[in-house]
KEKOL-16824 format. One record per residue: residue number from 1; residue in three letters; x, y, z of N, C-alpha, C, O in turn. Coordinates in steps of 0.05 Angstrom, whole numbers, plus 5000, padded with zeros to 4 digits. Last residue first. Layout:
N
ATOM   i  aa  n.x  n.y  n.z ca.x ca.y ca.z  c.x  c.y  c.z  o.x  o.y  o.z
ATOM NUM ala    X    Y    Z    X    Y    Z    X    Y    Z    X    Y    Z
...
This chain:
183
ATOM   i  aa  n.x  n.y  n.z ca.x ca.y ca.z  c.x  c.y  c.z  o.x  o.y  o.z
ATOM 183 ser 7768 9480 5513 7776 9462 5534 7790 9476 5557 7798 9463 5577
ATOM 182 gly 7756 9515 5472 7735 9510 5491 7743 9492 5514 7729 9489 5534
ATOM 181 lys 7801 9512 5440 7796 9537 5454 7774 9534 5476 7774 9549 5495
ATOM 180 leu 7794 9461 5420 7817 9467 5436 7812 9492 5453 7819 9493 5477
ATOM 179 ala 7747 9467 5390 7747 9448 5413 7771 9454 5431 7768 9452 5456
ATOM 178 ser 7765 9503 5352 7744 9511 5370 7743 9493 5395 7739 9502 5417
ATOM 177 leu 7803 9471 5326 7812 9495 5340 7791 9504 5360 7797 9513 5382
ATOM 176 cys 7769 9432 5304 7790 9424 5323 7799 9448 5339 7802 9446 5363
ATOM 175 asp 7737 9463 5269 7725 9447 5290 7745 9440 5312 7739 9441 5336
ATOM 174 asp 7777 9484 5235 7760 9502 5251 7748 9487 5275 7748 9497 5297
ATOM 173 leu 7795 9437 5210 7813 9453 5228 7798 9472 5246 7805 9475 5269
ATOM 172 leu 7748 9423 5183 7761 9404 5202 7779 9420 5221 7778 9416 5245
ATOM 171 arg 7739 9467 5149 7720 9460 5170 7732 9442 5192 7727 9446 5216
ATOM 170 glu 7785 9461 5117 7781 9486 5133 7761 9480 5156 7765 9489 5179
ATOM 169 pro 7780 9410 5092 7802 9416 5110 7797 9441 5128 7805 9440 5152
ATOM 168 asp 7724 9370 5088 7733 9398 5083 7756 9405 5102 7751 9407 5127
ATOM 167 glu 7707 9324 5107 7720 9323 5081 7732 9350 5074 7748 9352 5056
ATOM 166 ser 7716 9309 5176 7705 9326 5155 7720 9321 5130 7744 9315 5130
ATOM 165 gln 7711 9295 5245 7715 9285 5218 7702 9305 5198 7681 9316 5204
ATOM 164 phe 7741 9292 5310 7725 9306 5290 7732 9295 5262 7754 9287 5257
ATOM 163 val 7743 9270 5376 7749 9264 5348 7730 9278 5329 7705 9276 5333
ATOM 162 arg 7774 9279 5436 7752 9288 5419 7760 9285 5390 7780 9295 5382
ATOM 161 ala 7793 9242 5494 7798 9250 5466 7772 9259 5453 7750 9249 5459
ATOM 160 ser 7788 9223 5544 7780 9250 5540 7784 9260 5512 7780 9284 5506
ATOM 159 thr 7762 9157 5536 7783 9175 5543 7772 9203 5539 7749 9207 5532
ATOM 158 lys 7738 9092 5534 7732 9119 5544 7757 9134 5550 7772 9126 5568
ATOM 157 lys 7759 9059 5475 7754 9059 5503 7749 9088 5511 7755 9107 5496
ATOM 156 gly 7747 9026 5412 7751 9049 5429 7745 9045 5458 7728 9028 5466
ATOM 155 phe 7735 8987 5376 7757 8982 5394 7762 9005 5415 7779 9002 5432
ATOM 154 arg 7688 9001 5347 7696 8973 5351 7716 8968 5373 7714 8949 5388
ATOM 153 gln 7685 9056 5348 7662 9040 5355 7670 9011 5362 7660 9000 5381
ATOM 152 leu 7737 9070 5330 7727 9079 5357 7704 9062 5366 7702 9055 5389
ATOM 151 leu 7739 9047 5280 7759 9040 5300 7749 9047 5328 7752 9031 5347
ATOM 150 tyr 7697 9073 5254 7696 9045 5258 7715 9036 5281 7707 9021 5298
ATOM 149 glu 7719 9125 5254 7693 9120 5267 7690 9090 5273 7682 9083 5295
ATOM 148 ser 7766 9119 5223 7767 9126 5252 7741 9120 5267 7741 9111 5289
ATOM 147 glu 7772 9109 5170 7763 9087 5187 7761 9094 5216 7756 9076 5233
ATOM 146 asp 7793 9153 5145 7766 9145 5138 7755 9123 5156 7730 9120 5157
ATOM 145 ala 7844 9156 5169 7826 9179 5169 7797 9171 5163 7779 9182 5176
ATOM 144 val 7867 9106 5156 7859 9112 5184 7839 9135 5185 7820 9134 5200
ATOM 143 gly 7846 9103 5087 7861 9094 5110 7849 9101 5137 7825 9101 5140
ATOM 142 gly 7820 9162 5053 7826 9134 5056 7839 9128 5083 7843 9146 5100
ATOM 141 thr 7800 9212 5045 7829 9208 5039 7837 9179 5042 7860 9172 5036
ATOM 140 gly 7752 9221 5065 7754 9221 5036 7782 9218 5026 7788 9220 5003
ATOM 139 thr 7768 9263 5122 7755 9240 5109 7756 9244 5078 7760 9266 5068
ATOM 138 leu 7814 9277 5164 7806 9288 5137 7795 9265 5121 7809 9250 5109
ATOM 137 cys 7803 9281 5230 7807 9262 5209 7796 9273 5183 7772 9279 5181
ATOM 136 gly 7832 9304 5290 7817 9310 5266 7823 9291 5244 7847 9285 5239
ATOM 135 ile 7830 9304 5359 7838 9290 5335 7820 9298 5312 7795 9300 5315
ATOM 134 ile 7856 9324 5418 7837 9332 5398 7847 9321 5372 7869 9326 5364
ATOM 133 lys 7876 9271 5463 7881 9293 5445 7856 9300 5429 7837 9285 5428
ATOM 132 gly 7883 9230 5501 7862 9249 5504 7864 9274 5486 7855 9296 5494
ATOM 131 glu 7919 9190 5496 7929 9214 5508 7908 9236 5511 7913 9257 5523
ATOM 130 asp 7890 9153 5466 7897 9146 5494 7906 9171 5510 7901 9174 5534
ATOM 129 his 7890 9181 5417 7865 9175 5431 7870 9169 5461 7856 9180 5478
ATOM 128 ala 7944 9182 5404 7929 9207 5407 7903 9203 5423 7896 9219 5440
ATOM 127 ile 7954 9127 5401 7968 9143 5421 7953 9169 5426 7948 9176 5449
ATOM 126 thr 7921 9114 5358 7915 9102 5385 7930 9117 5407 7919 9120 5429
ATOM 125 phe 7945 9145 5317 7917 9149 5325 7911 9138 5353 7898 9151 5369
ATOM 124 glu 7996 9121 5314 7993 9149 5322 7965 9156 5331 7961 9170 5351
ATOM 123 asn 7980 9071 5295 7995 9073 5320 7993 9102 5331 7988 9105 5355
ATOM 122 leu 7958 9087 5247 7941 9074 5266 7954 9075 5294 7941 9080 5314
ATOM 121 ser 8004 9104 5221 7984 9124 5229 7964 9113 5249 7954 9127 5267
ATOM 120 gly 8028 9055 5213 8042 9075 5229 8022 9097 5239 8024 9106 5262
ATOM 119 met 7988 9030 5179 7995 9020 5206 8009 9040 5224 8003 9042 5247
ATOM 118 ala 7964 9087 5144 7963 9058 5148 7972 9050 5176 7964 9064 5195
ATOM 117 gly 7931 9144 5115 7947 9131 5136 7942 9101 5138 7920 9091 5134
ATOM 116 ser 7892 9203 5107 7898 9175 5098 7911 9160 5121 7902 9162 5144
ATOM 115 val 7910 9246 5154 7905 9246 5125 7912 9218 5115 7936 9211 5115
ATOM 114 phe 7895 9273 5216 7902 9249 5201 7892 9252 5172 7869 9260 5167
ATOM 113 leu 7920 9315 5268 7904 9312 5244 7914 9288 5228 7938 9283 5226
ATOM 112 val 7918 9335 5333 7930 9315 5315 7911 9310 5292 7888 9301 5296
ATOM 111 ile 7935 9389 5374 7915 9377 5356 7930 9358 5338 7951 9364 5328
ATOM 110 asp 7980 9396 5403 7955 9403 5416 7932 9390 5400 7912 9382 5412
ATOM 109 cys 8038 9353 5406 8016 9366 5391 7993 9373 5409 7986 9359 5428
ATOM 108 ser 8073 9320 5432 8081 9348 5427 8060 9365 5414 8063 9389 5411
ATOM 107 arg 8051 9270 5431 8051 9284 5456 8059 9314 5453 8051 9330 5470
ATOM 106 val 8063 9256 5377 8035 9260 5386 8034 9276 5412 8018 9294 5414
ATOM 105 leu 8121 9254 5379 8106 9271 5360 8078 9277 5370 8070 9300 5372
ATOM 104 val 8132 9215 5418 8142 9242 5421 8126 9262 5404 8118 9283 5413
ATOM 103 val 8107 9171 5393 8098 9180 5420 8107 9209 5424 8091 9225 5433
ATOM 102 asn 8136 9166 5345 8107 9172 5344 8097 9182 5371 8080 9200 5372
ATOM 101 arg 8187 9152 5362 8183 9179 5351 8153 9186 5351 8146 9209 5356
ATOM 100 gly 8176 9099 5376 8183 9118 5397 8179 9147 5387 8170 9164 5402
ATOM  99 lys 8168 9079 5324 8146 9078 5344 8151 9097 5367 8133 9110 5376
ATOM  98 leu 8218 9090 5298 8193 9099 5287 8171 9100 5309 8156 9120 5311
ATOM  97 gly 8271 9110 5344 8259 9093 5323 8231 9104 5316 8222 9124 5327
ATOM  96 phe 8293 9147 5378 8274 9127 5390 8263 9109 5369 8245 9092 5376
ATOM  95 gly 8321 9192 5366 8336 9168 5370 8319 9144 5380 8330 9124 5389
ATOM  94 thr 8301 9244 5357 8294 9229 5381 8312 9206 5387 8318 9200 5410
ATOM  93 tyr 8315 9306 5334 8324 9278 5331 8319 9264 5358 8331 9270 5378
ATOM  92 ile 8279 9353 5302 8285 9343 5329 8291 9313 5327 8274 9298 5318
ATOM  91 leu 8290 9404 5256 8287 9375 5261 8295 9369 5289 8315 9379 5299
ATOM  90 ala 8259 9460 5226 8275 9449 5247 8269 9419 5250 8247 9411 5246
ATOM  89 asp 8233 9468 5180 8249 9490 5189 8268 9481 5211 8289 9492 5215
ATOM  88 cys 8227 9418 5128 8225 9427 5156 8242 9451 5162 8264 9454 5150
ATOM  87 ala 8236 9397 5079 8209 9408 5084 8207 9421 5111 8186 9434 5117
ATOM  86 asp 8286 9372 5074 8281 9397 5061 8254 9410 5067 8251 9434 5060
ATOM  85 val 8299 9321 5090 8304 9343 5109 8295 9370 5098 8296 9390 5113
ATOM  84 pro 8270 9254 5085 8279 9280 5075 8284 9301 5097 8274 9298 5120
ATOM  83 leu 8295 9189 5102 8276 9210 5105 8287 9237 5095 8312 9242 5096
ATOM  82 lys 8319 9138 5111 8314 9148 5084 8293 9170 5083 8274 9169 5067
ATOM  81 tyr 8338 9117 5158 8309 9118 5154 8300 9128 5127 8277 9127 5120
ATOM  80 leu 8394 9117 5148 8380 9094 5159 8351 9094 5153 8339 9074 5144
ATOM  79 glu 8405 9168 5122 8416 9143 5112 8400 9118 5122 8395 9100 5107
ATOM  78 ile 8374 9210 5148 8376 9207 5119 8384 9179 5110 8371 9168 5093
ATOM  77 his 8376 9199 5203 8351 9207 5191 8351 9202 5161 8332 9192 5150
ATOM  76 glu 8431 9189 5210 8411 9167 5213 8385 9174 5200 8373 9157 5186
ATOM  75 arg 8449 9242 5200 8459 9219 5185 8439 9196 5186 8432 9185 5165
ATOM  74 glu 8424 9273 5240 8417 9277 5212 8426 9253 5195 8412 9245 5176
ATOM  73 asn 8407 9229 5295 8421 9251 5283 8414 9253 5253 8399 9236 5243
ATOM  72 ser 8375 9188 5310 8391 9201 5331 8404 9227 5321 8412 9244 5337
ATOM  71 gly 8309 9183 5280 8338 9180 5281 8350 9196 5304 8338 9214 5316
ATOM  70 pro 8257 9198 5275 8263 9173 5290 8293 9169 5295 8301 9154 5312
ATOM  69 ser 8242 9268 5284 8255 9246 5270 8258 9221 5288 8262 9223 5312
ATOM  68 ile 8196 9314 5272 8205 9297 5294 8216 9272 5281 8201 9256 5270
ATOM  67 gly 8199 9379 5246 8198 9350 5241 8209 9335 5264 8230 9343 5275
ATOM  66 ile 8162 9437 5243 8181 9422 5259 8177 9392 5253 8155 9382 5254
ATOM  65 his 8150 9494 5207 8147 9465 5207 8169 9452 5222 8193 9454 5215
ATOM  64 phe 8113 9551 5199 8137 9540 5213 8132 9511 5218 8113 9503 5231
ATOM  63 ser 8087 9569 5135 8083 9556 5161 8110 9548 5173 8128 9539 5158
ATOM  62 gly 8091 9589 5083 8099 9605 5106 8095 9594 5133 8100 9607 5153
ATOM  61 ala 8084 9556 5041 8063 9577 5045 8068 9593 5070 8052 9610 5077
ATOM  60 glu 8125 9520 5046 8127 9539 5024 8106 9562 5027 8110 9584 5016
ATOM  59 his 8102 9492 5089 8128 9506 5092 8131 9527 5071 8138 9550 5077
ATOM  58 ala 8057 9469 5065 8054 9487 5087 8079 9504 5091 8077 9528 5095
ATOM  57 thr 8083 9436 5027 8064 9457 5018 8061 9477 5040 8060 9501 5035
ATOM  56 thr 8115 9402 5060 8127 9419 5040 8109 9442 5032 8117 9465 5030
ATOM  55 gly 8075 9377 5092 8097 9392 5104 8109 9412 5084 8114 9435 5091
ATOM  54 val 8042 9352 5053 8031 9372 5072 8053 9389 5083 8051 9414 5083
ATOM  53 val 8080 9318 5029 8065 9338 5013 8054 9360 5031 8056 9383 5025
ATOM  52 tyr 8095 9287 5073 8115 9304 5060 8101 9326 5043 8109 9349 5043
ATOM  51 val 8048 9260 5080 8056 9277 5101 8078 9297 5091 8078 9320 5098
ATOM  50 ile 8047 9228 5035 8027 9250 5036 8034 9269 5059 8027 9293 5057
ATOM  49 gly 8117 9213 5031 8089 9208 5024 8072 9233 5027 8080 9255 5022
ATOM  48 thr 8161 9219 5089 8155 9219 5061 8125 9217 5056 8109 9221 5075
ATOM  47 thr 8174 9259 5148 8174 9235 5132 8166 9240 5103 8166 9263 5094
ATOM  46 ala 8170 9284 5198 8192 9290 5180 8196 9267 5161 8218 9257 5157
ATOM  45 gly 8123 9277 5226 8144 9258 5230 8168 9261 5212 8184 9243 5210
ATOM  44 thr 8106 9346 5241 8102 9321 5227 8125 9301 5236 8142 9309 5251
ATOM  43 leu 8074 9406 5261 8093 9384 5268 8086 9359 5251 8062 9353 5247
ATOM  42 leu 8067 9475 5254 8062 9449 5242 8083 9429 5252 8107 9435 5251
ATOM  41 ile 8039 9525 5294 8064 9511 5286 8056 9483 5276 8039 9470 5289
ATOM  40 val 7998 9581 5274 8003 9556 5288 8030 9545 5279 8042 9554 5260
ATOM  39 asp 7959 9621 5253 7983 9627 5268 7989 9603 5286 7987 9605 5311
ATOM  38 arg 7939 9599 5187 7934 9604 5215 7961 9609 5230 7982 9603 5219
ATOM  37 gly 7954 9585 5137 7939 9610 5140 7932 9617 5169 7921 9637 5174
ATOM  36 ala 7976 9535 5141 7994 9558 5138 7980 9585 5141 7993 9604 5148
ATOM  35 ile 7928 9505 5143 7945 9506 5167 7964 9531 5165 7967 9545 5184
ATOM  34 val 7912 9514 5090 7894 9522 5112 7911 9525 5138 7908 9545 5152
ATOM  33 arg 7953 9490 5063 7949 9519 5059 7931 9530 5081 7935 9552 5090
ATOM  32 ala 7946 9436 5079 7971 9450 5085 7967 9481 5083 7977 9495 5100
ATOM  31 leu 7896 9425 5057 7899 9425 5086 7924 9440 5094 7924 9456 5113
ATOM  30 arg 7911 9427 5003 7891 9447 5013 7893 9448 5044 7892 9470 5055
ATOM  29 glu 7946 9384 5000 7956 9411 4994 7937 9432 5005 7946 9453 5016
ATOM  28 ala 7909 9343 5011 7932 9348 5029 7944 9376 5025 7950 9389 5044
ATOM  27 lys 7875 9347 4967 7864 9352 4995 7887 9358 5014 7885 9375 5032
ATOM  26 glu 7911 9334 4926 7897 9360 4926 7887 9367 4954 7889 9389 4963
ATOM  25 val 7925 9282 4941 7946 9303 4941 7933 9330 4942 7942 9348 4956
ATOM  24 leu 7874 9259 4934 7888 9257 4959 7909 9279 4961 7911 9293 4981
ATOM  23 thr 7861 9266 4880 7846 9281 4901 7860 9280 4928 7857 9298 4944
ATOM  22 asn 7893 9274 4825 7898 9259 4850 7885 9274 4873 7897 9293 4884
ATOM  21 gly 7889 9301 4778 7865 9290 4789 7869 9273 4814 7851 9260 4823
ATOM  20 thr 7952 9284 4754 7929 9301 4750 7905 9287 4762 7900 9263 4756
ATOM  19 glu 7998 9263 4805 7984 9258 4780 7960 9277 4778 7949 9285 4799
ATOM  18 leu 8041 9262 4844 8028 9287 4835 8015 9284 4808 8019 9300 4790
ATOM  17 arg 8039 9216 4896 8044 9221 4867 8027 9245 4858 8003 9247 4863
ATOM  16 ala 8034 9201 4948 8040 9229 4942 8046 9235 4913 8056 9256 4906
ATOM  15 ser 8028 9148 4954 8006 9165 4963 8010 9194 4955 7991 9210 4954
ATOM  14 glu 8075 9125 4939 8054 9125 4919 8030 9142 4928 8015 9150 4911
ATOM  13 ser 8105 9127 4986 8111 9146 4964 8089 9147 4944 8085 9168 4932
ATOM  12 ala 8075 9127 5049 8080 9112 5025 8084 9132 5002 8068 9150 4997
ATOM  11 ala 8059 9152 5094 8086 9158 5086 8094 9143 5060 8116 9146 5050
ATOM  10 ser 7996 9175 5111 8011 9156 5095 8038 9167 5088 8040 9189 5076
ATOM   9 gly 7997 9213 5173 7985 9201 5149 8004 9183 5135 8025 9175 5145
ATOM   8 met 7991 9272 5212 7999 9245 5209 7985 9233 5185 7964 9242 5177
ATOM   7 val 8007 9334 5236 7994 9320 5214 8007 9293 5211 8032 9291 5207
ATOM   6 gly 7995 9374 5293 8010 9352 5280 7994 9341 5257 7969 9338 5259
ATOM   5 ile 8000 9439 5315 7983 9420 5300 8000 9400 5287 8018 9406 5271
ATOM   4 arg 8003 9479 5370 8019 9460 5354 8000 9439 5342 7986 9425 5356
ATOM   3 ile 7995 9548 5381 7982 9522 5379 7999 9504 5361 8008 9513 5340
ATOM   2 lys 8044 9588 5416 8028 9581 5392 8017 9552 5394 8029 9534 5406
ATOM   1 met 8036 9619 5479 8049 9599 5462 8031 9592 5439 8007 9590 5441
């Protein structure tokens, strides 16, 4: 079975502005191309913002991308949650809302990667940590990804989770994949 890599992060539309010199977008696109260069499946929350950038870029580079939706069907996904459908090869409709979707998404992943991220990503981070997942944080992107060390020191509990941090997307993915293969 192929390795399933989830990417979580900021869904805020301002995080994905394609302005010249936007290092967050550039790092997200680079991460997407690194993921697409591996024989893995990409999972996301089928959402907007920087996660959309990763999903779209990886999809266009040949990655198989599964979106996990909070909606019960396509209509809810688009109309109620205002989420896109164009970046995914397949959508799984949970009907569980945003927080319920997060549990399904994280549990479906072998590796969970964070790019930036706010409260929703914090929820995904705590789920991934509690579930003992291999977690990768793309540092230099802000939000949860940059604060993971603080969060673990201040609030962490003992689990089997392994957390890796790097500013380099390729190194981050290599570290996570090595940890997965070693488990």
